[in-house]
Backbone bond lengths (Angstrom), bond angles and torsions (degrees), N, CA, C in turn:
res aa  C-N    CA-C-N  psi(-1)  N-CA   C-N-CA  omega(-1)  CA-C   N-CA-C  phi
1 X - - - 1.458 - - 1.538 108.14 -
2 X 1.328 117.16 132.93 1.445 121.35 -179.11 1.538 109.73 -74.70
3 X 1.277 114.32 146.98 1.457 117.63 176.03 1.526 109.90 -69.34
4 X 1.338 118.96 141.34 1.446 119.60 -179.71 1.515 113.63 -63.00
5 X 1.316 118.72 -29.96 1.436 121.18 177.54 1.516 108.95 -163.80
6 X 1.316 115.50 163.27 1.407 121.07 173.26 1.519 110.48 -80.06
7 X 1.303 116.08 149.62 1.439 120.05 -179.02 1.522 111.58 -106.68
8 X 1.338 115.58 149.59 1.451 118.08 173.54 1.494 111.22 -68.03
9 X 1.333 116.03 166.20 1.457 119.40 -178.42 1.521 111.01 -59.03
10 X 1.331 117.18 -41.33 1.472 120.76 -179.33 1.544 109.68 -66.19
11 X 1.318 117.70 -42.54 1.461 119.94 177.77 1.533 111.47 -63.21
12 X 1.332 114.67 -40.15 1.474 118.70 179.30 1.516 111.02 -64.17
13 X 1.299 117.68 -39.65 1.451 121.03 177.81 1.527 110.02 -61.51
14 X 1.285 118.11 -45.54 1.438 122.11 -179.13 1.539 111.60 -65.37
15 X 1.328 115.82 -41.85 1.466 120.48 176.76 1.539 110.81 -60.57
16 X 1.332 115.66 -43.85 1.479 120.04 -178.25 1.499 109.85 -66.89
17 X 1.362 117.66 -42.28 1.496 118.10 -178.70 1.495 110.76 -68.10
18 X 1.321 118.28 -35.59 1.440 120.82 176.40 1.504 112.58 -63.65
19 X 1.343 115.63 -46.42 1.468 121.10 177.58 1.517 111.32 -62.37
20 X 1.321 116.12 -42.76 1.477 120.21 -179.04 1.554 109.42 -65.18
21 X 1.345 116.36 -38.19 1.436 119.59 178.12 1.524 111.14 -62.36
22 X 1.343 116.98 -43.40 1.462 119.40 179.05 1.519 111.58 -63.99
23 X 1.334 116.81 -42.97 1.468 118.85 177.78 1.551 110.46 -61.52
24 X 1.318 115.50 -41.21 1.456 119.03 -179.81 1.522 110.58 -63.51
25 X 1.298 117.87 -47.77 1.445 122.50 -178.18 1.505 112.70 -62.21
26 X 1.334 114.66 -40.23 1.486 119.72 -172.85 1.551 112.28 -86.72
27 X 1.345 115.92 -33.69 1.474 117.62 -171.34 1.520 115.25 -126.38
28 X 1.308 116.33 -6.31 1.479 119.28 178.22 1.490 114.77 89.94
29 X 1.335 114.42 177.94 1.437 120.59 -173.29 1.554 112.90 -60.81
30 X 1.309 116.09 -33.32 1.484 121.44 -177.18 1.539 109.26 -61.84
31 X 1.305 119.53 -23.10 1.478 120.94 -178.19 1.518 113.83 -77.58
32 X 1.321 116.29 -12.40 1.450 120.80 -176.06 1.531 111.21 -78.16
33 X 1.295 116.09 104.90 1.500 121.42 173.14 1.506 106.21 -143.08
34 X 1.334 116.07 152.12 1.466 121.37 179.10 1.508 109.98 -57.29
35 X 1.330 117.48 -42.06 1.457 119.64 -175.80 1.517 111.11 -65.60
36 X 1.343 118.49 -43.40 1.446 119.61 -179.62 1.523 113.25 -69.97
37 X 1.311 116.25 -39.02 1.472 118.32 177.88 1.510 111.06 -65.61
38 X 1.355 116.81 -43.70 1.433 119.64 -179.59 1.568 111.42 -63.42
39 X 1.310 113.56 -42.09 1.483 117.43 179.35 1.502 112.86 -61.16
40 X 1.374 114.12 -35.78 1.490 119.33 -178.20 1.516 112.17 -66.35
41 X 1.346 118.12 -21.31 1.445 119.40 179.17 1.561 110.95 -112.80
42 X 1.323 117.67 8.25 1.444 121.40 173.61 1.533 113.85 77.50
43 X 1.316 116.70 27.56 1.457 118.84 178.20 1.561 108.50 -126.75
44 X 1.290 115.92 172.66 1.462 119.38 177.50 1.502 109.33 -90.44
45 X 1.349 115.12 161.41 1.465 120.89 178.57 1.542 109.04 -61.31
46 X 1.308 116.38 -34.42 1.454 119.06 -179.77 1.529 111.37 -62.35
47 X 1.327 116.47 -38.59 1.452 121.80 177.97 1.539 108.04 -66.61
48 X 1.290 117.17 -40.76 1.458 120.35 179.57 1.579 109.75 -58.72
49 X 1.313 115.26 -40.10 1.461 119.12 -178.81 1.521 113.70 -77.20
50 X 1.359 115.22 -0.77 1.470 117.55 172.35 1.518 111.25 -82.31
51 X 1.323 117.51 -16.50 1.481 121.50 179.52 1.547 112.02 -114.37
52 X 1.323 117.32 -18.94 1.485 121.12 173.87 1.530 106.87 -123.71
53 X 1.346 116.64 141.47 1.449 118.55 -178.55 1.507 112.02 -64.81
54 X 1.314 115.27 -35.98 1.457 121.23 -178.75 1.506 107.09 -168.56
55 X 1.333 117.90 -174.69 1.468 121.23 -178.13 1.529 110.33 -68.51
56 X 1.339 117.18 -34.88 1.450 118.67 173.71 1.472 112.45 -54.62
57 X 1.329 118.11 -45.37 1.458 123.05 -178.68 1.539 109.56 -59.86
58 X 1.300 116.87 -43.89 1.469 121.17 179.50 1.527 109.25 -61.93
59 X 1.332 117.41 -45.22 1.440 120.58 -178.85 1.521 111.57 -66.67
60 X 1.336 117.49 -32.92 1.465 121.05 176.86 1.543 109.35 -61.33
61 X 1.349 114.85 -43.11 1.469 118.01 179.91 1.491 111.41 -69.79
62 X 1.329 119.98 -34.38 1.452 120.74 173.23 1.551 110.01 -62.84
63 X 1.307 115.39 -42.79 1.457 119.48 179.23 1.544 111.41 -64.81
64 X 1.324 116.03 -33.56 1.474 118.24 176.40 1.495 111.46 -63.92
65 X 1.346 116.39 -38.15 1.461 120.73 175.67 1.533 109.83 -60.70
66 X 1.344 114.98 -47.18 1.466 120.05 -177.61 1.538 110.73 -64.13
67 X 1.322 117.31 -39.63 1.443 119.26 177.16 1.527 111.60 -64.72
68 X 1.363 116.66 -35.57 1.487 119.44 175.46 1.504 110.62 -62.61
69 X 1.341 118.11 -40.38 1.456 120.50 176.58 1.506 112.50 -65.48
70 X 1.355 114.98 -40.18 1.465 119.50 177.36 1.535 112.25 -64.52
71 X 1.332 116.02 -41.81 1.450 119.01 177.55 1.536 110.05 -58.98
72 X 1.364 115.40 -42.39 1.424 119.32 -179.35 1.511 112.15 -64.34
73 X 1.349 116.98 -40.17 1.444 122.39 -179.26 1.527 109.40 -65.11
74 X 1.329 118.46 -42.04 1.482 121.38 177.85 1.527 111.64 -69.15
75 X 1.345 114.65 -36.81 1.451 117.56 179.95 1.486 115.73 -68.97
76 X 1.347 114.78 -18.17 1.489 119.47 179.55 1.483 113.15 -85.08
77 X 1.335 117.75 -6.04 1.451 120.28 179.93 1.532 109.71 -118.85
78 X 1.251 117.09 172.60 1.462 121.94 178.12 1.511 111.32 170.05
79 X 1.252 116.04 -177.58 1.476 121.63 179.11 1.497 111.21 -142.27
80 X 1.303 115.81 166.10 1.495 121.13 -178.21 1.533 110.52 -77.54
81 X 1.290 117.22 -16.20 1.472 120.85 177.04 1.537 109.42 -145.21
82 X 1.327 117.57 166.48 1.490 120.87 -168.36 1.509 113.38 -57.86
83 X 1.342 119.78 -43.07 1.433 120.16 -176.94 1.527 109.84 -66.01
84 X 1.296 117.66 -42.29 1.498 120.97 177.84 1.536 109.14 -60.89
85 X 1.310 117.65 -37.59 1.449 120.73 -178.10 1.523 109.31 -65.29
86 X 1.353 117.47 -43.55 1.444 121.25 177.83 1.515 112.21 -62.72
87 X 1.344 117.17 -39.76 1.454 120.26 174.17 1.536 111.16 -59.49
88 X 1.349 115.83 -43.25 1.463 120.24 -177.85 1.530 109.48 -65.71
89 X 1.315 117.71 -43.52 1.413 122.60 -179.74 1.571 110.97 -58.84
90 X 1.338 114.40 -47.22 1.450 119.51 -179.69 1.510 111.48 -61.22
91 X 1.315 118.56 -45.73 1.441 121.48 178.64 1.534 112.01 -62.18
92 X 1.334 116.36 -42.36 1.427 120.10 -179.97 1.533 112.68 -65.31
93 X 1.359 115.61 -37.21 1.438 119.58 178.46 1.525 111.60 -65.53
94 X 1.301 117.89 -46.65 1.474 120.67 178.76 1.528 113.08 -66.72
95 X 1.344 114.41 -34.33 1.451 118.75 176.50 1.515 110.62 -66.92
96 X 1.355 117.24 -38.58 1.462 120.23 178.81 1.518 110.23 -64.59
97 X 1.324 117.28 -43.71 1.451 120.68 178.67 1.521 111.14 -59.03
98 X 1.308 116.11 -36.87 1.464 120.47 179.95 1.517 111.11 -71.10
99 X 1.357 117.08 -39.64 1.470 121.12 -178.39 1.504 114.48 -77.52
100 X 1.321 117.46 -30.00 1.468 122.15 -176.86 1.523 109.88 -125.85
101 X 1.319 119.31 61.21 1.479 121.42 -169.32 1.526 113.18 -61.83
102 X 1.356 116.62 -42.26 1.480 117.51 -176.79 1.513 113.35 -71.44
103 X 1.347 115.93 -44.76 1.485 118.40 178.21 1.502 111.66 -65.94
104 X 1.316 117.50 -38.58 1.460 120.51 178.49 1.550 108.92 -65.13
105 X 1.313 116.43 -40.40 1.487 119.38 -178.66 1.549 108.95 -64.91
106 X 1.326 117.09 -41.12 1.469 118.85 -179.05 1.545 113.15 -56.66
107 X 1.328 115.14 -33.15 1.462 118.41 179.28 1.512 112.13 -56.29
108 X 1.346 116.43 -33.16 1.454 120.02 -170.19 1.535 111.85 -114.79
109 X 1.304 118.98 -17.70 1.453 121.62 -174.40 1.536 112.47 -101.72
110 X 1.350 117.06 -16.77 1.445 118.13 178.89 1.504 109.23 -70.37
111 X 1.328 116.23 125.02 1.443 120.84 179.04 1.526 110.04 -106.87
112 X 1.315 115.88 120.47 1.460 119.59 179.50 1.509 110.26 -75.10
113 X 1.291 115.10 165.18 1.478 120.90 178.57 1.532 108.84 -60.62
114 X 1.323 115.37 149.35 1.488 120.99 -179.72 1.545 110.55 -54.67
115 X 1.307 114.38 135.08 1.465 120.20 176.57 1.537 113.74 80.28
116 X 1.331 117.71 3.46 1.444 120.64 -179.80 1.488 111.58 -106.94
117 X 1.329 117.49 124.74 1.451 121.32 179.15 1.517 112.19 -95.85
118 X 1.367 117.59 152.68 1.413 117.95 177.89 1.512 109.85 -65.30
119 X 1.319 118.14 151.55 1.474 120.32 -177.55 1.527 112.04 -67.97
120 X 1.324 115.44 154.90 1.435 121.37 -177.84 1.513 113.22 -56.21
121 X 1.330 116.42 -39.04 1.468 120.27 -175.13 1.547 110.41 -67.13
122 X 1.314 117.48 -32.59 1.464 120.96 175.45 1.506 112.04 -72.54
123 X 1.331 114.25 -42.12 1.421 120.76 177.35 1.508 112.61 -60.21
124 X 1.367 116.58 -38.84 1.448 120.08 178.50 1.514 111.60 -65.33
125 X 1.339 117.85 -35.91 1.474 120.77 178.49 1.530 110.26 -66.54
126 X 1.300 117.04 -38.69 1.466 121.69 176.64 1.535 109.45 -64.66
127 X 1.354 116.23 -42.80 1.458 120.45 -179.35 1.522 110.50 -61.28
128 X 1.327 118.27 -35.53 1.484 120.01 179.02 1.495 112.33 -65.51
129 X 1.300 117.87 -29.76 1.474 120.82 176.27 1.549 108.03 -64.51
130 X 1.321 116.56 -45.67 1.480 118.76 179.43 1.521 110.26 -63.99
131 X 1.303 118.16 -33.50 1.461 120.29 -177.39 1.531 110.31 -65.64
132 X 1.338 115.99 -29.21 1.464 119.52 176.12 1.519 110.01 -63.86
133 X 1.331 116.81 -39.38 1.455 120.56 179.77 1.508 111.90 -75.95
134 X 1.344 115.87 -34.63 1.488 120.13 -179.98 1.514 112.69 -63.84
135 X 1.336 117.81 -35.64 1.474 120.12 -174.01 1.549 111.82 -61.03
136 X 1.339 120.76 -51.05 1.412 119.24 179.70 1.540 112.77 -69.01
137 X 1.341 117.87 -32.49 1.450 119.24 174.87 1.519 111.65 -61.55
138 X 1.323 115.68 -39.15 1.476 120.28 179.94 1.541 110.07 -66.87
139 X 1.314 115.55 -35.09 1.459 121.30 177.05 1.539 111.55 -65.21
140 X 1.337 115.22 -37.55 1.445 119.83 -178.95 1.526 112.03 -74.39
141 X 1.314 116.15 -29.77 1.477 119.91 -176.82 1.536 108.74 -135.36
142 X 1.304 118.27 74.30 1.480 121.37 -174.09 1.534 113.52 -58.83
143 X 1.338 116.68 -25.35 1.465 118.75 -176.56 1.561 111.73 -88.70
144 X 1.298 117.18 -3.83 1.488 119.91 179.49 1.512 109.83 -67.40
145 X 1.315 113.81 146.67 1.506 118.99 179.18 1.524 107.40 -75.59
146 X 1.326 114.17 159.39 1.441 119.53 178.10 1.528 111.21 -63.59
147 X 1.321 117.53 -32.65 1.440 121.59 178.74 1.531 108.77 -64.30
148 X 1.334 116.53 -42.26 1.458 121.57 -179.59 1.531 109.52 -67.84
149 X 1.293 118.92 -43.35 1.469 122.11 179.79 1.539 110.47 -59.36
150 X 1.355 114.19 -44.50 1.490 118.15 178.12 1.536 110.13 -60.98
151 X 1.324 116.99 -43.31 1.420 121.54 -178.19 1.547 110.72 -64.24
152 X 1.323 117.78 -46.78 1.451 121.41 -177.37 1.515 109.29 -66.84
153 X 1.313 119.66 -37.87 1.486 121.49 -179.40 1.508 110.54 -62.67
154 X 1.333 115.61 -41.87 1.480 118.19 -180.00 1.532 113.09 -74.37
155 X 1.334 115.21 -33.83 1.446 119.01 177.97 1.529 111.60 -68.73
156 X 1.312 116.35 -41.99 1.448 119.87 177.76 1.526 111.50 -66.95
157 X 1.313 114.85 -43.45 1.515 120.06 176.87 1.544 108.42 -58.55
158 X 1.357 115.54 -45.22 1.493 118.64 -179.02 1.518 111.86 -58.26
159 X 1.312 115.88 -36.91 1.442 120.17 179.72 1.535 111.26 -67.69
160 X 1.319 115.36 -47.94 1.445 120.53 178.75 1.540 110.44 -63.85
161 X 1.338 116.72 -39.46 1.425 120.45 179.10 1.513 110.51 -64.43
162 X 1.278 118.72 -40.02 1.482 120.55 177.54 1.474 111.74 -61.82
163 X 1.300 119.49 -38.37 1.439 123.20 176.39 1.516 111.01 -64.10
164 X 1.348 116.82 -39.94 1.434 121.64 177.50 1.531 111.45 -63.56
165 X 1.367 115.48 -40.53 1.483 118.89 178.83 1.537 109.57 -63.33
166 X 1.303 117.31 -45.23 1.484 121.01 -178.35 1.534 108.77 -63.99
167 X 1.324 117.09 -36.36 1.472 120.91 176.21 1.520 110.25 -59.21
168 X 1.375 115.77 -47.42 1.444 120.54 -176.84 1.548 110.57 -62.34
169 X 1.313 116.25 -33.56 1.455 120.31 -176.32 1.511 114.14 -93.23
170 X 1.346 116.71 2.91 1.440 119.60 178.78 1.510 113.17 66.58
171 X 1.329 118.13 33.28 1.461 121.97 -173.96 1.538 111.50 -119.07
172 X 1.297 118.12 30.09 1.458 119.02 178.26 1.544 111.59 -81.87
173 X 1.328 116.22 -20.78 1.463 122.50 177.96 1.521 111.11 55.85
174 X 1.333 115.71 40.86 1.473 124.56 174.93 1.501 106.12 -139.78
175 X 1.318 117.04 129.75 1.459 120.05 -176.94 1.507 111.59 -68.64
176 X 1.362 113.25 152.27 1.459 118.81 176.67 1.513 110.61 108.21
177 X 1.332 115.95 138.26 1.479 121.19 -178.38 1.522 111.30 -67.50
178 X 1.328 118.10 -27.20 1.461 120.80 -179.34 1.494 113.55 -104.50
179 X 1.361 115.08 31.92 1.472 118.38 -177.49 1.493 112.97 -56.61
180 X 1.321 117.27 -41.51 1.477 120.03 -176.41 1.543 109.49 -61.61
181 X 1.324 117.14 -41.50 1.443 117.83 179.69 1.522 114.60 -67.09
182 X 1.352 116.79 -23.01 1.456 120.42 173.91 1.521 110.74 -79.67
183 X 1.307 117.77 -25.96 1.466 120.93 -179.36 1.509 112.31 -81.75
184 X 1.344 117.51 -27.79 1.449 121.40 -172.61 1.538 114.27 -59.09
185 X 1.353 120.52 -44.90 1.417 119.41 -179.32 1.556 113.78 -57.51
186 X 1.317 114.17 -40.36 1.481 120.11 176.19 1.524 110.31 -61.93
187 X 1.322 116.33 -47.62 1.472 119.95 -177.19 1.543 109.42 -60.20
188 X 1.317 116.34 -53.89 1.480 120.51 -175.48 1.557 110.29 -63.04
189 X 1.310 116.28 -47.85 1.472 118.00 -177.18 1.533 112.33 -63.48
190 X 1.312 117.02 -45.19 1.479 120.24 -177.22 1.523 108.49 -66.11
191 X 1.340 116.85 -39.33 1.474 118.52 178.71 1.528 111.32 -62.65
192 X 1.314 116.63 -48.01 1.464 122.90 -178.91 1.545 109.86 -64.33
193 X 1.317 116.59 -43.79 1.450 119.46 -178.65 1.512 110.32 -62.66
194 X 1.298 118.17 -42.06 1.454 122.93 179.95 1.499 111.19 -63.59
195 X 1.322 116.91 -46.73 1.471 120.98 -179.37 1.533 111.62 -65.50
196 X 1.330 115.53 -49.95 1.461 119.16 -178.48 1.530 112.53 -66.75
197 X 1.300 117.21 -35.64 1.493 120.04 178.29 1.530 108.87 -66.07
198 X 1.321 117.92 -39.51 1.467 119.90 179.97 1.527 110.70 -65.83
199 X 1.305 116.30 -28.15 1.453 121.62 179.67 1.560 110.98 -88.99
200 X 1.326 118.28 -7.64 1.422 121.19 -177.17 1.537 111.99 74.40
201 X 1.347 114.71 25.92 1.480 117.43 -178.48 1.527 112.15 -124.49
202 X 1.311 117.06 25.13 1.473 118.87 -179.61 1.497 109.20 -64.13
203 X 1.366 114.46 131.16 1.470 119.80 -179.49 1.538 110.16 -119.09
């Protein structure tokens, strides 16, 4: 069947990202190929590569959409004080991973071609996520160096992320569908208590 009209480059990009998102949601990361995405929108793979440099580029744009959704999810929560805010961020992050498992997985499981770095604009979006975590940490320990704040933000995030991964794989070894959400307060509080106690700033 002939296409009713040709699409502009911007329209084609949006069509491709929408089709790729559906494939990802329904069939997982393995379903993402230029041929399958192009076929889903009635174009050739060559046409797809006229608006994306390669499949990595398309996946980066999908990940940018996911990061936008994650930013929105974190922005919708918060707390009246820094520790409560960190608890809320952790819960929102794990809940997002549970609600959007395939898109969340693509953020971390997509492997770019050897020697290729992610673009600066995507790296900046990731950095903004860490800045959300850094702000309450800085409020809890105003005298901490920026290097320490950056380290603690990434270490705490890594711990929460690990719990989210185990949740996705059903390897928490604790009964109940919401086991991860019951474990999070312990993880966050014990991490913060240990860090602040070592600094002599436990509150």
